[in-house]
C-alpha positions in Angstrom: 134.6 74.1 52.2 132.0 76.8 51.4 129.2 74.4 52.2 130.6 73.8 55.7 131.0 77.5 56.3 127.4 78.0 55.5 126.4 75.2 57.8 128.5 76.8 60.6 126.8 80.1 60.0 123.4 78.5 60.3 124.4 76.6 63.5 125.7 79.9 64.9 122.5 81.7 63.9 120.4 78.9 65.5 122.2 79.2 68.8 121.7 82.9 68.9 117.9 82.3 68.4 117.6 80.1 71.5 115.1 81.6 73.8 115.7 82.3 77.5 112.9 82.9 80.0 112.8 86.2 82.0 111.5 85.9 85.5 109.6 88.6 87.5 112.7 89.8 89.5 114.5 90.8 86.4 111.6 93.1 85.4 111.4 94.4 89.0 115.2 95.1 89.3 115.1 97.0 86.0 112.0 99.0 86.7 112.6 99.9 90.4 116.3 100.7 90.0 116.8 99.6 93.6 120.1 97.8 92.8 122.2 99.8 90.3 124.4 96.9 89.2 121.5 94.6 88.6 119.5 97.3 86.9 122.3 98.0 84.4 122.7 94.3 83.6 118.9 93.9 83.1 118.8 97.0 80.9 121.7 95.6 78.8 119.8 92.3 78.5 116.7 94.0 77.2 118.8 96.2 74.8 120.4 93.0 73.4 116.9 91.6 72.9 115.7 94.7 71.1 118.7 94.4 68.8 118.0 90.8 68.1 121.1 89.5 69.8 119.1 87.3 72.2 115.5 86.1 72.2 113.7 86.4 75.5 110.3 84.9 76.5 108.1 85.5 79.6 104.6 84.6 80.6 101.3 86.2 81.6 101.9 85.1 85.1 105.2 86.9 85.3 103.6 90.1 83.9 100.8 89.8 86.4 103.2 89.4 89.2 105.2 92.4 88.0 102.0 94.5 87.9 101.0 93.3 91.4 104.4 93.9 92.9 104.7 97.4 91.5 101.2 98.5 92.5 101.2 96.7 95.9 100.6 99.1 98.8 103.1 97.0 100.9 105.9 97.3 98.3 106.3 100.0 95.6 102.8 101.7 95.7 102.9 102.9 92.1 99.7 104.2 90.6 98.1 102.1 87.9 99.0 104.6 85.1 102.6 104.6 86.2 102.8 100.8 86.3 101.4 100.7 82.7 103.8 103.4 81.6 106.8 101.5 83.0 105.9 98.0 82.0 104.6 98.6 78.4 108.0 99.5 76.8 109.5 96.3 78.2 106.7 94.1 76.8 107.1 95.9 73.4 110.7 94.9 73.1 111.0 93.1 69.7 113.1 90.3 71.1 110.6 89.5 74.0 108.1 86.8 73.2 104.9 86.3 75.2 101.8 84.4 74.2 99.1 86.7 73.1 101.3 89.8 73.5 98.7 92.1 72.0 96.1 90.9 74.5 98.5 91.4 77.4 99.3 95.0 76.2 95.6 95.7 75.9 95.0 94.3 79.4 97.8 96.7 80.7 95.9 99.6 79.1 92.6 98.5 80.6 94.3 98.1 84.0 95.6 101.7 83.8 92.1 103.1 83.2 89.9 100.9 85.4 89.6 99.5 88.9 89.8 95.9 87.8 92.6 93.6 89.0 95.2 92.9 86.3 94.1 89.3 86.1 90.5 90.4 85.4 91.9 92.7 82.7 93.7 89.7 81.1 90.4 87.7 81.3 88.5 90.5 79.5 91.1 90.7 76.8 91.2 87.0 76.2 87.4 87.0 76.0 87.6 89.9 73.4 90.4 88.1 71.4 88.4 84.9 71.3 85.3 86.7 70.2 83.3 85.3 73.2 80.1 87.1 74.1 80.5 86.8 77.9 82.5 85.9 81.0 81.2 84.0 84.0 82.2 86.0 87.1 80.7 87.4 90.3 82.9 90.5 90.0 80.5 93.3 89.3 83.3 95.6 88.2 83.2 93.7 84.9 79.8 95.2 84.3 81.6 98.5 83.4 83.2 96.8 80.4 80.7 97.4 77.6 82.2 94.9 75.1 81.9 91.9 77.5 78.8 90.7 79.2 79.2 89.5 82.7 77.3 86.3 83.4 76.7 84.5 86.7 76.4 80.7 87.0 
């Protein structure tokens, strides 16, 4: 009987470890607080992830869309530093997985202190992470990044 109980515990633990994907609108509802009920539910979800009760995953494209929506002149018009200040704690939640999380966080920092698009900041951080010497681009704004050489085809 003890053997079965251990197996049941493992099965239960496995089901708790199933990952669920978090879409852009969940981040936006939480960060903008424009719907109190949804904001509270989103906050509860992230707290559950922080405590290890659920495992969440998202993608770079979702993070990029969150950054673009929050900073959009047509939508929320938040300054870059405010976007980074709001988004960073959510990305740092222990129970939130994202490929190359450190690079995404570094890109958020670069975005806050530069005039580059967030997608360019991601590219710079991937170049740095991979140890590549340069990046092919016509974007002259990349010339201001000392650690990455901009190349043109």
